RODO-2510 file (C-alpha; in nm, 4 decimals, decimal comma):
residues 212
     n   res          X          Y          Z
     1     x     1,7173     1,0012     0,5280
     2     x     1,4868     0,8103     0,3327
     3     x     1,5880     0,6172     0,0220
     4     x     1,5209     0,6456    -0,3520
     5     x     1,1727     0,5707    -0,4309
     6     x     0,8530     0,5043    -0,6969
     7     x     0,4937     0,4690    -0,6866
     8     x     0,2991     0,2917    -0,9535
     9     x    -0,0813     0,3248    -0,8663
    10     x    -0,3133    -0,0086    -0,9137
    11     x    -0,5635    -0,0040    -1,1903
    12     x    -0,8210    -0,0460    -0,8892
    13     x    -0,6735     0,3651    -0,7789
    14     x    -0,8922     0,3029    -0,4423
    15     x    -0,7240    -0,0065    -0,2879
    16     x    -0,5291     0,0064     0,0265
    17     x    -0,2228    -0,2971    -0,0722
    18     x     0,0559    -0,2054    -0,1653
    19     x     0,3762    -0,3893    -0,2390
    20     x     0,7758    -0,2512    -0,1767
    21     x     0,9802    -0,4191    -0,4609
    22     x     1,3480    -0,4285    -0,3006
    23     x     1,6000    -0,5043    -0,6175
    24     x     1,9432    -0,7201    -0,6017
    25     x     2,3010    -0,7173    -0,6430
    26     x     2,3499    -0,4369    -0,9817
    27     x     2,0181    -0,3088    -1,0265
    28     x     1,7456    -0,0870    -0,9699
    29     x     1,3920     0,0118    -0,9410
    30     x     1,4033     0,0867    -1,3380
    31     x     1,4304    -0,3419    -1,3380
    32     x     1,0846    -0,3759    -1,1948
    33     x     0,8695    -0,1397    -1,4045
    34     x     0,7882    -0,4623    -1,5423
    35     x     0,6236    -0,5821    -1,2772
    36     x     0,2915    -0,4664    -1,2428
    37     x     0,2282    -0,4961    -1,5677
    38     x     0,3189    -0,8920    -1,5651
    39     x     0,1329    -0,9285    -1,2043
    40     x    -0,2259    -0,8786    -1,3112
    41     x    -0,3388    -0,7816    -1,0160
    42     x    -0,5502    -0,4114    -1,0211
    43     x    -0,5668    -0,3916    -0,6372
    44     x    -0,2446    -0,3923    -0,6244
    45     x     0,0047    -0,0725    -0,5750
    46     x     0,3663    -0,0797    -0,5884
    47     x     0,6708     0,1083    -0,4110
    48     x     0,9808     0,0620    -0,5733
    49     x     1,2812     0,1220    -0,3804
    50     x     1,6549     0,1796    -0,4822
    51     x     1,9142     0,0112    -0,2263
    52     x     2,1539     0,3312    -0,0822
    53     x     2,5042     0,2738    -0,2255
    54     x     2,6014     0,2652    -0,6478
    55     x     2,7594    -0,0502    -0,8188
    56     x     2,8020    -0,0496    -1,0346
    57     x     2,5199     0,0306    -1,3284
    58     x     2,2740     0,0264    -1,0517
    59     x     2,2521    -0,0041    -0,6371
    60     x     2,3096    -0,2111    -0,3463
    61     x     2,1586    -0,3433     0,0133
    62     x     2,5808    -0,4966     0,1160
    63     x     2,8269    -0,6138     0,0720
    64     x     2,9024    -0,8958    -0,1343
    65     x     3,2883    -0,9250     0,0306
    66     x     3,3744    -0,9497     0,3998
    67     x     3,1752    -0,8325     0,6266
    68     x     2,7835    -0,7875     0,5806
    69     x     2,6801    -0,6653     0,9076
    70     x     2,7547    -0,3178     0,8877
    71     x     2,5756    -0,2714     0,5355
    72     x     2,2960    -0,5021     0,5988
    73     x     2,2318    -0,2986     0,9721
    74     x     2,2144     0,0243     0,7927
    75     x     1,9816    -0,0994     0,5118
    76     x     1,7441    -0,1902     0,7515
    77     x     1,7313     0,1316     1,0228
    78     x     1,7433     0,3026     0,5966
    79     x     1,4758     0,1041     0,4425
    80     x     1,2488     0,1338     0,7646
    81     x     1,2438     0,5171     0,7908
    82     x     1,2234     0,4887     0,4199
    83     x     0,8672     0,2497     0,4914
    84     x     0,7739     0,4975     0,8581
    85     x     0,8255     0,8142     0,6044
    86     x     0,5864     0,6050     0,3030
    87     x     0,2922     0,4655     0,5327
    88     x     0,2538     0,8258     0,7058
    89     x     0,2457     1,0533     0,3717
    90     x     0,0533     0,7446     0,2317
    91     x    -0,1656     0,6889     0,5117
    92     x    -0,0751     0,2981     0,4722
    93     x    -0,1364     0,0735     0,7029
    94     x     0,0927    -0,1990     0,7787
    95     x    -0,1151    -0,5062     0,7786
    96     x    -0,2153    -0,3790     0,4158
    97     x     0,1655    -0,4162     0,3030
    98     x     0,3607    -0,5719     0,1011
    99     x     0,7483    -0,6613     0,0919
   100     x     0,8962    -0,8381    -0,2093
   101     x     1,2697    -0,8693    -0,2812
   102     x     1,4938    -1,0593    -0,5156
   103     x     1,9008    -1,1962    -0,4217
   104     x     1,9795    -0,9457    -0,1802
   105     x     1,6648    -0,7774    -0,1854
   106     x     1,5174    -1,1051    -0,0302
   107     x     1,7797    -1,1070     0,2367
   108     x     1,6515    -0,7252     0,3380
   109     x     1,2922    -0,9044     0,3011
   110     x     1,3418    -1,0981     0,5914
   111     x     1,5083    -0,8356     0,7538
   112     x     1,2307    -0,6839     0,7418
   113     x     0,9759    -0,9474     0,8128
   114     x     1,1305    -1,0054     1,1046
   115     x     1,2221    -0,6803     1,2170
   116     x     1,0128    -0,3909     1,1233
   117     x     0,8296    -0,3586     1,4053
   118     x     0,4610    -0,3255     1,2681
   119     x     0,2627    -0,5927     1,1428
   120     x     0,3262    -0,6180     0,7273
   121     x     0,0668    -0,8031     0,4882
   122     x     0,3460    -1,0754     0,3926
   123     x     0,6455    -1,0684     0,3102
   124     x     0,8203    -1,3252    -0,0612
   125     x     1,1682    -1,3597    -0,0404
   126     x     1,3258    -1,4966    -0,4185
   127     x     1,6950    -1,6252    -0,4009
   128     x     1,8153    -1,5070    -0,1505
   129     x     1,9110    -1,5995     0,2202
   130     x     1,8436    -1,4843     0,5464
   131     x     2,1520    -1,3922     0,7334
   132     x     2,2628    -1,4627     1,0690
   133     x     1,9337    -1,6924     1,1672
   134     x     1,9857    -1,7030     1,5209
   135     x     2,0265    -1,3291     1,5706
   136     x     1,7114    -1,2827     1,3954
   137     x     1,5491    -1,5082     1,5699
   138     x     1,6644    -1,3946     1,8814
   139     x     1,5918    -1,0130     1,7300
   140     x     1,1979    -1,1004     1,6256
   141     x     1,0130    -0,8716     1,6916
   142     x     0,6270    -0,9399     1,8272
   143     x     0,4271    -0,9664     1,5145
   144     x     0,7708    -1,2557     1,3147
   145     x     0,5298    -1,5668     1,4314
   146     x     0,2315    -1,4380     1,2734
   147     x     0,4652    -1,3244     0,9537
   148     x     0,3505    -1,4607     0,5676
   149     x     0,6856    -1,5313     0,4593
   150     x     0,7057    -1,7193     0,0980
   151     x     1,0981    -1,7519    -0,0066
   152     x     1,1343    -1,9189    -0,3646
   153     x     1,4607    -2,0749    -0,5279
   154     x     1,6522    -2,2663    -0,8176
   155     x     1,7738    -2,5469    -0,7360
   156     x     2,0163    -2,5033    -1,0024
   157     x     2,1399    -2,1606    -0,8662
   158     x     2,5735    -2,0954    -0,9646
   159     x     2,5394    -1,7955    -0,7024
   160     x     2,3559    -1,9211    -0,3735
   161     x     2,3206    -2,2524    -0,3977
   162     x     1,9545    -2,3918    -0,2553
   163     x     2,0918    -2,6187    -0,0299
   164     x     2,1852    -2,4264     0,2825
   165     x     1,8866    -2,1983     0,2660
   166     x     1,6603    -2,4594     0,1844
   167     x     1,8368    -2,6222     0,5606
   168     x     1,7496    -2,2497     0,7382
   169     x     1,3721    -2,2823     0,6203
   170     x     1,3316    -2,5932     0,7366
   171     x     1,5359    -2,4243     1,0822
   172     x     1,2619    -2,1626     1,0993
   173     x     0,9522    -2,3668     1,0270
   174     x     1,0499    -2,5902     1,2835
   175     x     1,0555    -2,2509     1,5476
   176     x     0,7255    -2,1963     1,4200
   177     x     0,7843    -1,9439     1,1474
   178     x     0,5254    -1,8970     0,8858
   179     x     0,7454    -1,9889     0,5325
   180     x     0,6515    -2,1430     0,2738
   181     x     0,9213    -2,3038     0,0476
   182     x     0,9191    -2,3050    -0,2962
   183     x     1,1096    -2,4536    -0,4843
   184     x     1,2311    -2,4335    -0,9265
   185     x     1,4373    -2,5836    -1,1828
   186     x     1,5864    -2,2665    -1,2327
   187     x     1,9105    -2,0710    -1,2327
   188     x     1,9728    -1,6506    -1,0254
   189     x     1,6612    -1,5316    -1,1814
   190     x     1,2598    -1,5281    -1,1689
   191     x     1,1082    -1,8764    -1,3652
   192     x     0,9011    -1,6867    -1,5771
   193     x     0,4856    -1,7485    -1,5551
   194     x     0,5080    -2,0481    -1,3499
   195     x     0,7119    -1,8579    -1,0127
   196     x     0,4671    -1,5000    -1,1009
   197     x     0,1538    -1,7306    -1,0248
   198     x     0,3203    -1,8881    -0,6911
   199     x     0,3513    -1,5082    -0,5980
   200     x    -0,0074    -1,4171    -0,7424
   201     x    -0,0997    -1,7071    -0,5309
   202     x     0,0176    -1,5603    -0,2091
   203     x    -0,1093    -1,2401    -0,2174
   204     x    -0,4934    -1,3039    -0,3523
   205     x    -0,4749    -1,5451    -0,0450
   206     x    -0,2960    -1,3372     0,2761
   207     x    -0,5709    -1,0258     0,0962
   208     x    -0,8098    -1,3215     0,2038
   209     x    -0,6287    -1,3695     0,5184
   210     x    -0,6452    -0,9615     0,6010
   211     x    -0,9887    -0,9582     0,4996
   212     x    -1,2122    -1,2471     0,6222
***
């Protein structure tokens, strides 16, 4: 079983680079159709993905109350299947595939970056958190410490306070994982053009590294 998804091709139609986009709680792939135009990266293709479970007018990756573990594990398995199927159908190399996620999608992006059995181009997580950091480290793939991560968060986020997440990032940085941490004076959202430029720089720098 694969998750529902939608492809948006790059302006440069032959580009081998892709970014899978994972929405937050109650949102859907439709909430990110703005992204290709606003990112202004003509070399980047997009794979927008819906979470598996209906939640009001959108979808959810896992339950927000009670035990998150079963939902995260199930969504992770479905996401890996979706990425594997997509890569096979589109002949996409894993090391040319970025993963981006907001809030719950950020949690799933980190799960993917640590556990997906292939080296990815990079992972961007926004306004989320790490679920069971010790388990992620224990179960890391052989590529996890070579993986590029960018994490951004709001100092005024009322839903997911930045302090505990920043502590998680520091712990992982000290263990040798390649995390860049960036805070903005924002709530639970994307901080406009300023944050989009941070995403662009991360993506473009990763592309240079891959091609060098």
